N, C-alpha and C positions, 0 to 999 in steps of 0.2 A: 504494500500500500504506500502511496505517495500522498502527502498532504502538504500543500503550499499555501501560504497566506501573503497577500499584498495589502499594505496599508497605504491609502491614498488620501492626503489632506490637500484641499484646494481652497478656492475662494468662493464666497457666496455668489459672486457674479458668474462663475463657471458651473455652478450647480446644475442648471438645466441641461447644458451640453454634456456634462459628465454623466448625469442620470440617463440621458437619451442614449449615449454610447454604451453604458452598462446594459440597458434594456435591449439594445440591438445585439450586443454580444451574446447575452443569455438567450435571446430568441433564436439566433443562428445556431447556437449549441443545441437548443431544444429541437430545432428542425432536423439537425444532423442526427441527434439522439444516439450518440455512440455508447455502446455498452461499457459499464464499469466506470462511468464518469459522473461525478456530482460537482456542481458549481453553484456558489451563492455570492451575491453582491449585497452587502449590508451597509446601511447608513447608520452611523453612530449618533444617537440622539438627534438633535435638530441642527447639528453642525454639518458643514460640507466635508465630512471625514468619513471614509469608507474602508471596509474590510472586504477583500475578495478572497474567497476560500475555494480552492480546487482540491478535490479528492479523486485520486485515480486508484482503482483496484490493482492488485499485483499484476505486473506484466502489461498493463494498459499504457499506451503512449498518449502523451498530451495532444488532444485534437485541436486546441485553440490556435496554434500557429497556422493551421490550414484554413481557418475561417476568416474571410476578409473583415468581418465586423469586429472580431476579436483582435486581429492585427491592428486595425485602425485604433481601437481602444488603447492597446499597448503602446502604439507610437505617439498617441496624444498625451499619455500620462505625464511624461516629464515636463511638458509645457504647463499643464494644470498644477503640478506639484512644485514647480520651480526648481526642478532638478531630477536626477535619476530616481526611479522607483523600481526596486528589485523584489522578486518573490523571495520569501524566506521559508525554508523547510520547517515543518512543525511536527511534533510528536504528540499523539493523543495520550494524555495521562489518564483521563477518565472520560467516559461518554455514555450516554443513554440513547438507545436507538441505533441509527446507522453509525459506522465506525468513526466518522468525522463529526457526528452530531448534526448532519445535514439531512434534509428531507430526501 
């Protein structure tokens, strides 16, 4: 299992564009519906701060680079964040439900 988290903090002015890009990337992933992949984009409170969580089952390749909407999101993130935004590998310490706690 692979679990990666990206934290993106941006400005209130960029919020509509960020949320539209997140929605488009998730819709593209839902349409492709690759097995063994879970992905969630979460806004933290009322702030323009987001957590993106990607869970891949063992042996499953990351499908996001092949999706134009996900690539566009990834390419836009540094401008919104004011610098590089990199995924961080995470380890599940405890969860209820799915292994990453995602739907």
